[in-house]
C-alpha positions as CSV (number, residue, x, y, z in Angstrom):
1,M,82.6,183.7,257.3
2,H,82.7,187.3,258.0
3,L,79.3,188.7,259.3
4,D,80.7,192.1,258.6
5,E,80.6,191.5,254.8
6,F,76.6,191.7,254.7
7,E,74.1,194.7,255.3
8,Y,71.1,193.1,256.8
9,L,67.6,193.7,257.4
10,L,65.6,192.3,260.7
11,N,62.0,192.0,260.2
12,E,60.8,192.9,264.0
13,N,57.1,191.1,263.5
14,T,58.8,188.1,262.4
15,G,61.9,188.0,264.2
16,E,63.9,186.9,260.7
17,I,66.6,188.9,258.7
18,T,66.7,189.4,255.1
19,I,70.4,189.9,253.3
20,T,70.0,193.6,252.1
21,K,73.6,193.9,250.7
22,Y,77.0,192.4,250.0
23,K,79.5,194.8,250.8
24,N,82.7,193.1,248.8
25,S,80.6,193.3,245.5
26,D,83.6,195.6,244.0
27,K,86.3,193.4,245.3
28,T,87.8,189.9,243.6
29,V,85.8,188.0,246.3
30,S,84.9,184.8,244.2
31,F,83.4,183.1,246.8
32,C,80.6,183.8,249.0
33,N,79.0,182.0,252.4
34,V,75.6,183.3,252.9
35,P,75.2,182.7,256.7
36,S,72.4,180.8,257.7
37,R,71.7,182.9,261.5
38,I,73.0,186.2,262.5
39,D,73.0,187.1,266.1
40,D,71.3,183.5,266.3
41,I,68.6,184.7,264.6
42,N,67.5,183.2,261.3
43,V,68.4,184.7,257.6
44,T,65.2,183.7,255.7
45,A,65.8,185.9,252.7
46,I,68.3,187.3,250.2
47,G,66.9,190.8,249.5
48,A,66.6,192.8,246.5
49,S,70.1,193.6,244.6
50,A,72.0,192.2,247.4
51,F,74.5,190.8,245.2
52,F,73.7,192.7,242.0
53,G,77.0,193.1,239.6
54,C,79.2,191.3,241.9
55,T,81.1,190.5,239.0
56,N,84.2,188.3,240.6
57,L,81.3,185.9,242.3
58,M,82.3,182.4,241.2
59,E,80.4,180.5,243.4
60,I,78.0,180.9,246.3
61,N,76.6,178.8,249.4
62,I,73.1,179.9,249.6
63,P,71.9,177.7,253.2
64,S,68.5,175.9,253.7
65,G,66.3,177.9,255.6
66,I,66.4,180.7,252.9
67,T,62.8,181.1,251.5
68,S,63.0,183.9,249.0
69,I,65.4,185.5,246.7
70,G,64.4,189.4,246.1
71,A,64.3,191.2,242.5
72,R,67.9,191.7,240.9
73,A,69.7,190.0,243.8
74,F,72.1,188.1,241.5
75,E,72.0,190.2,238.6
76,G,75.3,190.6,236.5
77,C,77.2,188.3,238.4
78,L,79.1,187.7,235.3
79,K,81.6,184.7,236.8
80,L,79.0,182.8,238.7
81,K,79.0,179.3,236.8
82,N,76.9,177.4,239.3
83,I,74.3,178.0,241.6
84,D,72.7,175.1,244.7
85,L,69.3,176.6,245.8
86,P,68.0,174.9,249.0
87,Y,64.4,173.2,249.2
88,S,63.3,175.8,251.8
89,I,63.0,178.2,248.7
90,I,59.6,179.3,247.8
91,S,59.9,182.4,245.6
92,I,62.6,183.6,243.2
93,G,62.4,187.6,242.3
94,D,62.4,189.4,239.5
95,N,65.7,189.4,237.3
96,A,66.7,187.2,240.3
97,F,69.9,185.6,238.1
98,S,69.5,188.1,234.9
99,Y,72.8,188.7,233.4
100,C,74.5,185.7,234.9
101,V,76.5,184.9,231.3
102,S,78.7,182.3,233.3
103,L,75.6,180.1,234.9
104,T,75.3,176.6,232.9
105,D,72.9,174.4,235.0
106,V,70.1,175.4,237.2
107,E,67.6,173.1,239.5
108,I,64.7,174.7,240.6
109,P,63.7,173.0,243.7
110,S,60.3,171.5,244.3
111,S,59.5,173.9,246.8
112,V,59.5,177.0,244.7
113,K,55.8,178.0,243.4
114,H,57.1,181.2,242.0
115,I,59.6,182.5,239.8
116,G,59.5,186.2,238.7
117,A,60.0,188.1,235.5
118,E,63.3,187.5,233.2
119,A,64.9,185.6,236.6
120,F,67.2,184.5,234.2
121,A,67.0,186.3,231.1
122,S,70.1,186.8,228.9
123,C,72.2,184.0,230.8
124,D,74.2,183.4,227.7
125,K,75.4,180.2,228.3
126,L,72.5,178.3,230.8
127,K,72.1,175.0,228.8
128,S,69.8,173.3,231.2
129,I,67.0,174.0,233.9
130,S,64.6,171.8,235.9
131,L,61.7,173.5,237.0
132,S,59.8,173.4,240.1
133,S,56.6,171.2,239.6
134,A,54.9,173.4,241.9
135,L,54.6,175.9,239.3
136,S,51.7,177.2,237.7
137,E,53.1,179.9,235.8
138,I,56.2,180.4,233.4
139,S,56.8,184.0,233.9
140,S,57.1,187.0,231.4
141,G,60.8,186.8,229.9
142,I,62.1,184.4,232.4
143,F,64.6,183.1,230.0
144,K,64.9,185.4,227.5
145,N,67.9,185.6,225.2
146,C,69.2,182.0,226.9
147,V,70.5,181.5,223.7
148,K,72.2,178.6,225.0
149,L,69.1,176.7,226.2
150,T,68.5,173.5,224.8
151,G,65.3,172.2,226.4
152,V,63.1,173.2,229.3
153,K,60.4,170.7,230.7
154,I,57.2,172.6,231.5
155,P,55.4,171.4,234.8
156,S,52.1,169.8,234.6
157,K,50.0,172.5,236.6
158,V,51.4,175.9,234.5
159,C,48.4,177.2,233.3
160,K,50.0,180.7,231.8
161,I,53.1,181.1,229.9
162,G,53.9,184.7,230.1
163,A,55.2,187.5,227.6
164,E,58.7,187.1,226.0
165,A,59.1,183.8,228.3
166,F,61.4,182.2,225.8
167,T,62.2,184.9,223.3
168,G,65.6,184.4,221.7
169,C,65.9,180.8,222.9
170,N,67.5,179.8,219.6
171,S,68.6,176.4,220.9
172,I,65.5,174.9,222.1
173,L,64.2,172.7,219.0
174,E,60.9,171.5,220.7
175,F,58.0,172.2,223.0
176,A,55.7,170.1,224.8
177,L,53.1,172.2,226.3
178,P,51.0,170.3,229.3
179,L,47.2,170.6,228.6
180,T,46.1,172.6,231.6
181,V,48.0,175.8,229.4
182,S,45.2,178.0,228.6
183,E,47.3,181.3,228.1
184,I,50.2,182.1,226.1
185,E,50.9,185.9,226.3
186,P,52.4,188.1,223.3
187,K,56.1,186.6,222.1
188,A,56.5,184.0,224.3
189,F,57.8,181.8,221.3
190,S,58.9,184.6,219.2
191,L,62.9,184.6,217.8
192,C,63.4,180.8,218.8
193,R,65.1,180.2,215.2
194,N,65.2,176.2,215.9
195,L,62.2,175.8,217.0
196,S,60.7,173.1,214.7
197,K,57.7,171.5,216.9
198,I,55.5,173.0,219.1
199,N,51.9,171.6,220.7
200,L,48.9,173.9,221.3
201,P,46.5,172.6,223.9
202,N,42.8,172.8,223.6
203,G,41.5,175.6,225.6
204,I,43.9,178.5,224.4
205,T,41.6,181.0,222.3
206,V,44.1,183.3,221.3
207,I,47.0,183.3,219.4
208,E,48.6,186.5,220.9
209,E,51.0,189.3,219.0
210,R,54.3,188.1,217.9
211,L,53.7,184.4,219.4
212,F,55.9,182.7,217.0
213,E,57.7,185.9,215.3
214,T,60.6,184.6,213.3
215,C,60.6,181.0,214.0
216,I,62.1,180.1,211.0
217,R,62.6,176.2,211.3
218,L,58.4,176.3,212.3
219,T,57.1,174.0,209.5
220,K,53.7,173.2,210.9
221,I,51.5,174.3,213.5
222,D,48.4,172.7,214.6
223,I,45.7,175.5,216.0
224,P,43.4,174.3,218.5
225,S,39.7,174.5,217.3
226,S,39.1,176.7,220.6
227,V,40.9,179.7,218.8
228,T,38.8,183.0,217.8
229,E,41.5,185.1,217.3
230,I,45.0,185.6,215.7
231,K,46.8,188.4,216.4
232,S,49.4,190.6,214.9
233,R,52.4,189.1,213.3
234,A,51.3,186.2,215.4
235,F,53.8,184.1,213.1
236,N,55.5,186.7,210.7
237,G,58.6,185.6,209.2
238,C,58.1,182.3,209.6
239,T,59.9,181.2,206.7
240,N,59.6,177.4,206.3
241,L,55.7,177.2,207.5
242,A,54.2,175.3,204.9
243,G,51.0,174.6,206.0
244,I,48.5,176.4,208.1
245,H,44.9,175.0,209.3
246,I,42.7,178.3,210.7
247,P,39.8,176.6,212.6
248,A,36.6,177.5,212.0
249,N,35.9,179.7,215.2
250,V,38.5,181.9,214.0
251,T,36.7,185.8,213.3
252,T,40.0,187.7,213.7
253,I,43.3,188.0,211.8
254,G,45.6,190.7,212.8
255,D,48.0,192.4,211.0
256,R,51.0,190.8,209.4
257,A,50.4,187.6,211.0
258,F,51.2,185.4,208.4
259,S,53.4,188.1,206.7
260,A,56.7,186.6,204.6
261,C,55.9,182.7,205.4
262,R,57.5,182.0,202.1
263,R,56.2,178.5,202.0
264,L,52.5,178.6,202.1
265,A,50.9,177.9,199.2
266,N,47.4,177.9,200.0
267,V,45.3,179.3,202.5
268,T,41.6,179.2,203.4
269,I,40.3,181.7,205.8
270,P,37.0,180.0,207.4
271,K,33.5,181.8,207.1
272,N,33.2,183.3,210.0
273,V,36.7,185.7,209.7
274,T,35.0,189.7,209.8
275,N,38.2,191.1,210.4
276,L,41.4,190.3,208.5
277,G,44.4,193.0,209.3
278,I,47.0,194.7,207.0
279,G,49.1,192.7,205.3
280,V,48.2,189.5,206.8
281,F,49.8,187.3,203.9
282,S,52.4,189.9,202.6
283,D,55.6,188.5,201.5
284,C,54.2,185.0,200.9
285,N,55.9,184.8,197.8
286,K,54.8,181.0,197.4
287,L,51.2,181.8,198.0
288,L,49.2,180.4,195.0
289,R,45.9,180.6,196.1
290,I,43.7,181.7,198.6
291,T,39.8,181.6,199.4
292,L,38.6,184.6,201.2
293,P,35.3,184.4,203.1
294,P,32.0,185.8,201.8
295,S,32.0,188.1,205.0
296,T,35.2,189.9,203.8
297,K,34.6,193.8,203.6
298,A,37.7,195.2,202.9
299,I,40.8,194.0,201.3
300,K,43.1,196.2,203.9
301,D,46.7,197.9,203.1
302,S,49.3,195.4,201.9
303,L,47.4,192.3,202.5
304,F,48.8,190.5,199.4
305,K,52.0,192.4,199.1
306,E,54.7,190.5,197.2
307,C,52.8,187.1,197.2
308,T,54.5,186.7,193.8
309,K,53.1,183.7,192.8
310,L,49.9,184.4,193.5
311,S,47.9,183.7,190.4
312,E,44.2,183.2,191.3
313,I,41.9,185.0,193.9
314,V,38.4,185.7,193.7
315,I,37.8,189.1,195.6
316,P,34.3,188.5,197.5
317,A,31.0,190.3,196.2
318,G,30.7,192.4,199.6
319,V,34.5,194.1,199.4
320,E,33.8,197.7,199.4
321,Y,37.5,199.0,199.9
322,I,40.6,197.7,198.1
323,G,43.7,199.4,200.4
324,D,47.0,200.4,199.9
325,E,49.3,197.9,198.1
326,A,46.6,195.6,198.5
327,F,48.1,193.3,195.6
328,Y,51.3,195.2,195.2
329,A,53.7,193.0,192.9
330,C,51.6,190.3,192.7
331,K,53.4,189.6,189.2
332,S,51.7,186.0,189.0
333,L,47.8,187.5,189.0
334,K,46.5,186.9,185.9
335,N,42.7,187.9,186.1
336,L,41.2,190.2,188.0
337,S,37.5,191.0,188.6
338,I,36.3,193.9,191.1
339,P,33.3,193.4,192.6
340,E,30.6,196.1,192.2
341,N,30.5,197.0,195.7
342,V,34.0,198.3,195.7
343,S,34.0,202.2,196.4
344,S,38.0,203.0,196.6
345,I,41.0,201.7,195.6
346,G,44.2,202.6,197.3
347,H,47.7,203.7,196.5
348,W,49.3,201.1,194.6
349,A,46.6,199.0,194.7
350,F,47.8,196.8,191.9
351,S,51.2,198.0,191.0
352,G,53.3,195.9,189.6
353,C,50.8,193.2,188.8
354,E,52.5,192.2,185.4
355,L,50.1,189.7,184.0
356,I,46.6,191.2,184.2
357,D,45.8,192.6,180.8
358,N,42.5,194.3,181.4
359,V,40.6,196.1,184.2
360,Y,37.0,196.9,184.5
361,I,36.3,199.3,187.4
362,P,32.8,199.6,188.9
363,D,30.7,202.6,189.0
364,R,30.4,202.7,192.5
365,V,34.2,203.3,192.3
366,D,35.0,207.2,193.3
367,N,38.6,207.3,194.5
368,I,41.8,205.8,192.8
369,G,45.2,206.2,195.0
370,Y,48.6,207.1,193.4
371,G,49.8,204.5,191.0
372,A,47.0,202.5,191.7
373,F,47.8,200.2,188.3
374,Y,51.6,201.2,187.8
375,E,54.0,198.9,185.8
376,C,50.7,196.6,184.9
377,K,53.1,195.3,182.0
378,S,50.5,193.7,180.1
379,L,47.4,195.8,180.6
380,S,46.1,196.5,177.7
381,Q,42.8,197.4,178.3
382,V,40.5,199.7,181.0
383,S,37.2,200.4,181.5
384,I,36.4,203.0,184.2
385,P,33.5,205.1,184.9
386,D,33.6,208.9,184.3
387,S,32.0,209.7,187.7
388,I,35.1,209.1,189.8
389,D,35.7,211.9,191.7
390,S,39.5,211.8,192.4
391,T,42.4,209.9,191.3
392,G,46.0,210.0,192.2
393,G,49.0,210.8,189.6
394,G,50.7,208.6,187.8
395,L,47.5,205.8,187.7
396,F,48.7,203.9,184.3
397,S,52.3,205.3,184.4
398,E,55.2,202.4,183.1
399,C,51.8,200.5,181.7
400,A,53.9,199.6,178.2
401,N,51.2,197.7,176.5
402,L,48.0,200.1,177.6
403,S,46.1,201.0,174.5
404,Q,42.5,201.7,175.4
405,I,40.7,203.5,178.1
406,I,37.2,203.5,178.2
407,M,35.2,205.8,179.8
408,R,31.8,204.7,180.5
409,P,29.0,207.2,180.7
410,T,27.2,208.0,184.2
411,D,25.0,210.6,185.5
412,N,27.9,212.0,187.5
413,K,30.8,213.1,185.0
414,S,33.6,214.2,187.4
415,L,36.9,212.1,185.9
416,E,39.4,214.6,184.5
417,L,40.7,213.1,181.2
418,T,44.2,214.4,182.0
419,D,44.0,212.4,185.5
420,L,44.1,209.3,183.2
421,I,46.9,210.3,181.2
422,D,49.7,211.7,183.6
423,E,52.5,210.4,183.3
424,I,51.8,207.8,180.7
425,K,54.6,206.9,178.7
426,I,53.0,205.7,175.2
427,P,50.0,206.8,173.4
428,L,46.8,205.4,174.3
429,E,43.0,205.5,173.1
430,I,40.5,207.0,174.9
431,K,36.7,206.3,174.2
432,F,33.8,208.1,175.8
433,S,30.3,209.7,175.5
434,N,30.2,213.0,174.9
435,N,26.8,215.1,176.2
436,L,25.2,213.8,172.8
437,D,26.0,210.4,173.8
438,K,27.8,210.1,170.7
439,D,31.0,207.6,170.6
440,I,34.1,209.5,170.7
441,T,37.7,208.7,170.5
442,F,41.1,210.6,170.8
443,V,44.4,209.8,171.2
444,A,46.2,210.6,174.4
445,I,49.5,211.6,173.7
446,P,52.8,211.9,176.1
447,K,54.4,215.2,176.5
448,N,58.0,213.8,174.9
449,F,55.9,212.8,171.4
450,F,55.2,216.5,170.7
451,K,58.2,219.0,168.6
452,D,58.0,221.5,171.9
453,E,56.0,221.9,175.4
454,A,53.9,224.5,174.1
455,R,52.3,222.0,171.8
456,Y,51.8,219.7,174.4
457,E,50.0,222.7,176.6
458,M,47.8,223.0,173.9
459,F,46.8,219.5,173.4
460,L,45.9,219.4,177.3
461,H,43.7,222.4,176.6
462,S,41.9,220.9,173.4
463,F,40.0,219.0,176.2
464,C,37.9,220.0,179.1
465,I,34.7,218.7,181.1
466,S,31.8,221.3,182.0
467,K,28.3,220.7,183.5
468,D,27.3,219.8,179.6
469,G,29.9,216.5,180.0
470,Y,33.0,216.1,178.1
471,F,34.1,218.3,175.2
472,I,36.9,217.8,172.5
473,D,38.0,220.7,170.2
474,F,39.2,218.6,167.5
475,E,40.0,221.5,165.2
476,I,43.0,222.6,167.7
477,Y,43.8,218.7,167.7
478,D,44.2,218.0,164.5
479,E,46.0,221.3,164.1
480,L,48.4,219.9,166.3
481,F,48.7,216.5,164.1
482,E,52.0,217.9,162.4
483,F,53.5,218.7,165.4
484,I,53.5,214.7,166.8
485,K,56.9,213.5,166.3
486,D,56.5,210.2,166.6
487,K,55.2,208.0,163.3
488,K,53.7,205.3,165.1
489,T,51.7,207.8,167.1
490,K,50.6,210.0,164.0
491,I,49.0,206.8,162.6
492,T,47.5,206.2,165.4
493,V,45.7,209.8,165.6
494,A,45.2,209.4,162.0
495,V,43.2,206.5,162.3
496,S,41.3,207.6,164.7
497,R,39.9,210.3,163.0
498,L,39.0,208.6,160.2
499,A,35.4,208.2,160.9
500,D,34.9,211.6,161.4
501,F,36.8,212.8,158.1
502,K,34.0,214.7,156.9
503,T,34.6,217.5,160.0
504,W,38.0,217.6,158.8
505,T,39.4,221.4,158.2
506,A,41.0,221.8,154.7
507,D,44.1,222.1,156.3
508,A,43.7,219.3,158.5
509,A,42.5,217.3,155.7
510,Q,46.0,218.2,153.7
511,N,47.9,217.1,156.5
512,Y,46.2,213.8,157.1
513,I,46.0,212.4,153.8
514,S,49.2,213.9,152.8
515,F,50.3,211.6,155.8
516,I,48.1,208.9,154.9
517,K,49.3,208.5,151.3
518,A,53.1,208.4,152.5
519,N,52.5,205.6,155.2
520,G,49.5,204.1,153.5
521,N,51.3,200.2,153.8
522,D,52.1,200.7,157.4
523,I,48.3,202.1,158.3
524,V,46.7,199.7,156.5
525,I,48.4,196.6,158.3
526,E,48.0,198.8,161.9
527,I,44.2,198.8,160.9
528,I,44.0,194.9,159.9
529,K,45.9,193.9,163.7
530,K,43.8,196.5,165.8
531,Y,40.8,198.0,164.0
532,Y,37.8,196.6,162.1
533,V,36.9,196.4,158.7
534,T,34.6,199.9,159.0
535,T,38.0,201.2,159.6
536,L,39.2,200.2,156.5
537,R,36.8,201.2,154.0
538,D,37.0,204.9,156.0
539,L,40.6,204.5,154.7
540,V,39.7,203.7,151.3
541,S,37.1,206.4,151.2
542,I,40.0,209.1,151.4
543,A,42.9,207.4,149.7
544,D,43.7,204.9,147.6
545,V,46.1,203.2,149.6
546,I,45.0,199.2,148.3
547,T,47.1,198.9,145.1
548,K,47.6,195.7,143.0
549,D,50.9,195.7,144.2
550,N,50.1,195.5,147.7
551,I,47.2,194.0,148.4
552,G,48.6,190.5,148.4
553,A,50.8,191.2,151.0
554,F,47.8,192.5,153.3
555,I,45.7,189.4,152.6
556,E,48.7,187.4,153.4
557,Y,48.8,189.5,156.9
558,A,45.4,188.9,157.5
559,N,45.6,185.4,157.1
560,A,48.5,184.8,158.9
561,N,46.6,186.6,162.0
562,R,43.4,185.3,161.3
563,K,41.4,188.2,160.8
564,V,39.0,186.6,158.3
565,D,36.5,189.4,158.1
566,F,39.6,191.2,156.5
567,I,40.0,188.3,154.4
568,S,37.0,188.8,153.1
569,Y,36.6,192.4,152.5
570,L,40.2,192.0,150.6
571,L,39.1,189.2,148.7
572,D,36.2,191.3,147.5
573,Y,38.0,194.7,146.7
574,K,40.8,192.6,144.9
575,A,37.7,191.1,142.8
576,T,36.1,194.2,142.1
577,Y,39.1,196.3,141.2
578,F,41.6,194.5,140.5
579,A,39.4,191.4,138.7
580,D,42.6,190.6,136.1
581,M,44.6,189.2,139.2
582,H,44.6,185.6,140.0
583,G,46.4,184.1,143.5
584,R,45.5,181.6,146.0
585,K,42.4,180.5,147.5
586,Y,41.6,181.4,151.5
587,D,39.3,179.0,153.4
588,L,37.2,181.6,155.4
């Protein structure tokens, strides 16, 4: 031993020496023998960073009598394989052995009462460690990223496990926590990708942030009844977590707490939960159904985003707000009932809900965000109050089957008709009441269905809102009929105007009747499919579209589609005008 290899500091109060630096740290020395005495004075401590970065050091002898190892004392000793700690040691400092990437096994003497934060962090080859029974706390990050560590027995006196204590310990399969543990800090077990079993002692009150994030082998966990809060991302990315029981005492579930738990199928939220965070169940693509408590006041942003198997949900009556992307891409959701207390619907809230076929928007809603119902491919009918103050663009864009919007009258008309038809791709009927409380129907037509943009601009200016309510200039509307390119759209427009044929101008009547006569068969079939007998009566009062040659085909079509009222009407029509015809009987 060469004492001149060390720098040291004498504590004059205690008469003890601390090794402060190993001078050969930059040399190829592979073994070091720490002295127990210098000048007949006891060496009792290895100071902070004393052997920091001794990259060639493979073995070290620490004598009995050393009571503490300082912070970063051996950090970055890349070739250090084994270390024997004497039973005199009481304290090991922060990062004392972090990045000792060749260290494989460590036994902590029972004399040790404290091990500092990240003491063994990133020891890539550390497989096993025996902890002192005197420990009462597992410090923050103590074994962070020890990817080969296979198991750790937590001493029976431990009350607290620090933040990131075992983060990234990919080889640990299970943990047995003593009943004394009452506090586990954030991310303590995050990224333990092979952790499949762990017990949480009763007495824990909080499941901390990201506690089990990306523990992808965890299939089940029992949350103690003492827990009152589950914080953000606590189980985020636990892709094999198939069942979870949330205790009755829980009042808060944080943002994305169960996001990407892709095997969760059924969840019941306890009645005491008053705060359900953003994206709690987002990307739970096996979630079939969920029960929300009556206390729920908001469906927050992304709460059920991309829950593609979610088929049913009852939104509690007390909900006042539905956030951005709340039900985005819930492709299996069929029935949607928006509670009467809802006042705001966020951007993309129901976008991609492909099976919802009708929507009733309550009267209290005054704001609907951009693309709220974008790509609701089965949506055919929407009922909406005319009092909505603002809507985002593309509200019903890519709703390929939307054929009708009913604007319910209120005392505060503010919804612009243009807001409803922005970015529509197919024509749709809009029904509303004018200032005389008369029901009006007009057909909203996409830009590309007109022969030129100028005609589309005329169409947009044919309706407006004023202090007296909604107004449609049907003279302009009718004038534009001949400039519509699409035949099917022209049929829809013509049918929508039949009830008011007495108000047509001479030019409009000529255009409509000429088209009706040329396309009578198609128009009758469309009316039988989608409208009422009164509409057909209006049609035949204008043009002789039902003849001996086609009435049989119309009756057959009505029968095939179970349109009893049309069958009855057409049979009466046949008996009245074509009495000499004979045919089959129909059971009405």
